[in-house]
N, C-alpha and C positions, 0 to 999 in steps of 0.2 A: 137221732140218727140222721135226720136231714141236715142238721148243722155239721155233723162230721163229714157227710158227703160233700157239702159245699166247701169245706176247708180243703179236703183232698183234691177237689177239682181246681181250686185256685192255685194250690201248690203245683199241680200238673201243668197248668198254664204258665206259671212263672218259669218252671224248668224248661218247658218247650221254647219259651221266648229267649231264655239264656242260651240254649243250644243253637237257636237260629241266629242270634247275634254273633255268637262265636264263629259259626260257619260263614256268616257274611264277612266278618273281619278277616278270617283266614283266606277266604277267596280274594278279598281286596288286596291283602299282602302278596298273595301269589301272583295276582294280576300286575301289581306294581313291580314285582320282581321280574316277571316276564318282560314288562315294558322296559325295565332298566337293564336287562341282561345284555351284555355286549354282543353285538352282531358280528358275524365273520367279516373280516376286513376285505373290502372289495379291491380288486387289483387296480392299481393306479393307472393313469393314462400311459399309453405307449410312449409318448414324448415326455421325457423327464423334465423338460423345460417348463411343463405345466404343473409340476409338483410343488407343493408347499412343504414346510418342515414336518408337520404331523404325518403327512403321507410318506415322507422320507423315512420317518421312524417306523411306520408300518412296513416299508420295504426292508428295513434292517431286521425286523422280527421275522419276516418271510425268508430272508437270506439265512438267518440262524436256523430256521426250521429246515430249509433245503440244503444246508451245509455249504453255502456259497461263500467264497473269499475273494480277496483282491486278485485280479487277473482272470477271474471266471466271467462268463457271459450270462447276464441276467436273462432267463428265458421269457420273462414278461416284456421287457423293453427291447431285447435284442442288442443291448449295448454292453460293452465290456466294463466291468467294475474296476475303476482305477484305484480307489482306496476308500476308507471310511474316516470321517472326521466329525469333530464337534464344532458346529457353526459359531459357538460362543468362544472357542479357544482356537483361533487360526494358527496355522503352522504346525499343528500336531496331526499326523496321519497314522492310520492303523490299517493292518492288512486283513483283519478279521472283524466281522460284525459283533458288537457287544454293547453293553451300557457304558455311557461316557464315564471315565474316571474323574472328570472335573465337575460335571453338572448332573442334576437328577433328570436325565433324558437319555434316549438312545442315540448312538452314533448315526450319522446320516451318510448314505452311500454317495460317492462322487463317481460319475461316469465319464469315460473318455469322450470329449467333444460335447458334453452337456452344457446347459445354459446357466445363467446366474441363479435362477430360482432353484436349480438342482445342485448348485455349488460347483459348477464346472468352470473351466477356464480354457483359453486357447493359447496359441503361441504368441499372439500379438495383441489380444484384446479380450473383451468380454461380450458374450452373446446374451441378448434379452429377447424373450419371445414376444410376439405381438400382443398377447393377452397381458403379459406383465407390463409391457410398455404402456398399454392403455390404463392399467391399474395405477401405475406410478404417475400418469399424466405427463409423460415425456414429450417435450416440444423441442424442435430443432429450428435453426435459422441458418441461412446461407452466409458464407463469407463473401462480402461484397467489396467492390472497389469504389472509393469515393474520398471526399475530404471532409474533415470535421467542421461543424458550425462552431467556430472558435471565437465567438464574440465574448469578450471578457468584461464583466461588470464588477465594480468595487465601490466601497464607501471610503470616505476620508474626511479630512478637515483642511481648512484654509490656514496658511501661515504667511508671514511677511516674506517678501522677496529680499533676501539678505544682500543681494547684489546691488540694491538701490539704497544702501545705507551710507550716510556721510557722518563723519565725526569732526566736530569743531574743537580745535586745540589751541592752547595759549602758546605764543611764540617767544615770550619773554616773561620774566618775573613781574608781577603786578598785582593789582587789587581790583576785585569786581565792584564796580560802582552802581551798575544798574542792569536789571534783567528785564527784557521785553517779553519773555515767556515765563510763566510761573509754575507750570506743572507738566508732568508727562502726559502724552497724548494730546497736547494742545496742537491745533492745526496751524500751519504757517504756509506762506506762499514764498516762492523763490524771490530772493533779494530783500526779504523783510528783515529788520534789525532783530538780533537775538540777545546780545549782551554787550555792555560797554565796560572796558577794562582800562584803568589808569596804570601806565607803565613808566615809572620814573627814569629807568635806564635809557629810554629813547630820547629824553630831553637833551642830554649832553651831545649826542650824535647829531640831532637836528640843529642845535645852536651852532655847532662847528660848521655844518654845511651852510647855514645861512650867513655866517661870518665870512667864509671863503667866497660865497656868491657875491658879497658886496665889494670885494677887492677887485682892483684893476691892475693890469700890468702883464708883463711877460711871464709865462709859466703858471698863471692863475688857473687855466683850464685843467691842467694836470692835478692841481690841488683840489679843484671842485669835483673832478671825477673820483679822486681818492676818498673825499668826504662822502660822496654818494654811495661808494662801495661799502664804507663802514656802516651806513644806515641799513643796507641790505643784510650785512652780516649780523646786525643787531636783531633782525627778524622782521623788519618792515617790508610790506609788499610794495609793488610798483605804484599802486593806486595811492597809498599814503605818501610815498616819496614825491609823487607828482603834485599832490595836494600841498605839501610843505613848500615845494619850489614855487607853485603858482600863487599861494597866499602869502608867502614870505614870513610866516610866523610858526612857532613851535606848536606841534599837535601831540600833547602828552596822552591823550585819551584816544583809544581805538574802538570802533564799533564793529563787531563781527556780524555779518549778514548771512542769511540762509542761502547756501549754495543750490538747494533744490527745494521744491515744494513737497509738503508731506505733513507728518506729525512728529512731535518730539517723543521719541521712544525712551530716552534716558536723559535726566538732568542731574549733573554731578556737582554743581556749585550753587551757592546762594550769595546774595548781595553782602559785600564786606569780606568775602573769602579771599585768601591769598592764593595765587596761582603761580605755578612754576613752569619753566619752558617745557613744552611737549605734553603738559597735563591736559586731558580731555575735559572740555567744558560741558558739552551736551552731544547727544546723538540724534540725528535726523533719519527718519524712515520714509522713503518714497512710497507712494500708493498707486502709481500708474499701473503697475502689474503686481500680482500676488502669486503665491504658489498654492497649488492644491496637491496635497500629499495623500495618495490613495493607498489603502492597505490591500495589496494583491496577494492572494494565496500563492505560496511558493510553487505549488504544482502548476499554476497558470502563468507564472512569471516568465517562463521560457517563450510564451507567445508574444511578448512585448519587446519592442526595440525603441531606442531613442529616436525621436522624430515622428513616432506614430501619432495619428490624430485622435482626439478624444473630445467628447462633449460632456459638460458638467452642469448640473442643476443643483439648486439649493432651496430648501424651504424658506430661507430668509429672502429669496428673490423669486417669488412664484411667477411662473410664466416666462421667465427669462432663461435663456440657454447660453452658456459661455463656452466658446470654442478655444481649444488649446492643443499643445503638442507635448509629448513626453520629453522632458529634458534629460532625465537620468533615472536609472533604477539604482537606488541607494544600496551599497554593498553591505547590508546588515539585515539579518532575519530576527524578527521578534520571537523570542523563545516561547512566550506564552501563547501567541496567536498563530505562529508559523506563517507569518506574512512578511512580504517585502514592501518597501515604500516606493511607489512610482511617483516621481515629482513632475508636475505639469506647471507651465507658466501660463497664466490667464490674464488677458486684458481686464482692467477693473474700471470701467467708465463710471464716474460719479462716486467712486470709492465705496460701492455697495458691499463688496466682499471685505470682511475684516477677519483677523486671526481668530481661530476657534470655531468658525461656522462649519456646520455639517454639510457635506456635499456628496452627491451620488455621481459616479464617473462611469461612462460607457466608452470603452475603447473600440476603435474601428476594427473590423475583422481583418486580420492579416491574411495575405494570400498564401495558401499552403498547397503543396503538391499532393496529388492523389495517392492514396495508400490503401491497404486492406483494412476493412473495418468489421468488427464483430460486436454484438451486444455486450455491454459491460457485465451483465448477469451471467454470461457464459464463461467468464474467466474465473478460475479458482486460484487465489493467491495463497500459496502454502508457506510463505516466508522465505524459502530458499529458491523458489521458482514460481512461474506462472504457468498454469496448465489449463487446457480445454479438453473436453471429451468430444472426439471426432466421431460422427455417425457415418458408418459405412454400410455396404449392402448386406442383406440377409440378417438384419438386426444386430450387427456387430458394432461394438464401440471400443475405441482405444484412446488412452490418454496421450496427448501431444504437448510437449513443452513449447511455449511461445515466448517471444520477447515483445513486450507491449510498449506503446508510446503514450501519447496524450489521451485523456478521457474528457469527453464533453457531450452533453445531450444524450446520455445513456449509451454512447458508442465509445469503443476503445480501438485505438490504432494497433495493428499487429505488424511489427517490424520484420519478424522472421518466424517460421514454423508452420505457416499455412499457405494455401493457394486459393485463388479466387474460384468460387463454385463449390467448394467443400461445404459441408454442413456441420454445425457444432450444436451441442445440446444446451438448451436454455433452462429447463427445469428437470429436476431429478438427477442432475449430473453429480451431486455429492454422493448419492447412493451408489451410482456406478463407479465413481472414483474410489469410494471405500471398498467396494468389491474388488476393484482392480488392485488396490493396495494389499488386500488380504491374499490375493492370488499371486503376489510377487511381481505384478506388472510394473510397479513403481520403480523397481530396480532395473527394469528393461526400458525405461522411458527414453524414447528416441535413441536407443542403443543400436549401433550398427551391428549386423551379423558378423561373427568372427571370421577373420580372413581364412581362406582355404588353406593357406600355408602356415597356419598357426602352429607353433612348436608343440609336438606331442611327445610323450615319454612312455616307455614300456617298463613293466616290472611284473614279477610274480609276487603273490602275497597270500596271507592266510586271513580269513574272515574271523574277526573276534566279536563283533556285535553289529546288529542292524537296527536302525531307528528310523522308520518311515523311508524317506528318500536318501538317507545318509547311512553309509556303511563305514565301520571302523576296521582298518586293515593293519596287519603286522607285516611290513615289507622289509626286504633286505636293503643294503645301500644302493642308491640310484646314482650312477656316475654322471648322467647328463645334467643333473641338478646339483651334484656334489652333496647329496644328502646321505647321512649315515643311516644305519638301521633304526627304525622307529615305528611306533604305533600311532596312527593318525586317522582323521576322518576324510572321506571322499564323498562326492555327490554322485549318486547312482544315475545311470542313463534311464531313459523311459522304460517302463515295465516290459514292453514288448521286446526290448533289446537286451534284457538281462536273463540269466539262467533261471529256470523255474525252481521254486522251493530252495532258494539260496539260504543257507543257515550257517551259524557260527561253527568254525572248524573246517569249512570247505577251503580247499586250495584253489586259487583263481589266477588267471593271467589277464592283465588289463593294460589298456592304453588310456592316458589321461592328458589333459592340458590344464595349465594354471589359469586362475581367474582372479582379477583384481578385487581385493576385499572379500573374497569368499574362498571356501574350501575347493580343492582341485575337482574338476569335472571329469568323470570317467566317460570316455567316448566308445570304448569297446570292452566287454567283460565276458570271459569264458571260464567255466569251471574246468579244472584239470585234475589229474590223479593226485592223491595225497603225496606230499613231498616233492611236487614239481615246481614249487616257488623258487625262483633264482634271482 
């Protein structure tokens, strides 16, 4: 009996523990459910510029609950609802709140005059609240007047000064008997012998001259002058002719001397070779000056002019600075490096600079007139144009097209589009530019307002479809444009200027004007009685 009582007591304890565990688990689940249960959405800030996208979705759900649509006033914000849109699919607007047909999210309301964070736009720019500016880290800088620090540096190499080259050529057919230089790049001094050539054709002309010189009598001077002229025609120079006349004997061998000091850059003959009239024997290169050819980026080549001073240094001559001037900017761009060659002429004392040496070139700063400067980071290059985001009062920003000049030291010249004292955005401008593009401001970039006397046209029409800000109308022939009857799209005026609850089938009377590259813009729209379209 005691054993049975003990078993029953243990069973009771087990059942009680199981019930307690179940109750504890149920309570935990209920607590977690209560903790995770969605709380009522709190009303967003009165200023829609402080909203983020999730809060905008909450506003859409509230608008669905309250039956609000485009054109109504939001009682929470006090602003008129312009339309609803999907931030991920720009350009598509909706009149009623709903779930986006494109993404798994709710449409977001756009309010008239709201800011970027709420998806709004203005007539000429984008507004960003101070809080959003702080979150984006927006920084601005003034448009200043000044001149660029346009010192140009480049690297290059040394080359021979080709204007100091001399070519020694044969003046008659002969044979090379002796070379005084044996290899290229041998150094020579001015007047040193280079090569001896035996010229048999000169022997007859010299013997004739010597024979006439020994004659006496009337008319001998004319014969002597004629014989001297024949030696010149045979190719002899005045020095050789004077030597024949002075020594009174034939000189069949001629020695060619170096006209300048330098090095033998090319040797075309060897001893025993036959040479013909005009044939080059060797080429001499002067070393008194050399060229330094600097590779200048084509974007900086416009800063250089012939005659500009430059200083050149080379690792081959440490501690020595060579001064020179720009001789020419060679009219050829290297397709691989996008550089031009700036040729400088440098004095070369001691012939320390030789071709192929690496040099570093610093060009003197050219004097430039003052112009408007902005930080280079502020300029957005789109490929078709250059744009800056101009910061205005009350947190407004608008894109401005500019024409830029040179860039140097992190600054860019602005030739047109800005004025001194204005401020441009340095950081975050790409986000604002993207928002401006989504709002259609890119099409309005620097666009002048339409002239007051722009041609307008009138017609009646029947509404066939409405898609956001575009309406499709069936209109009769329009005589002012020579248009036949057709069905076409028009751009609706602002919502405050259109009839309420405009729907397909309505008859309307409208005024519109043409727009380049866009559908016609309606400037006045009124609903009329059915059948009033004319």
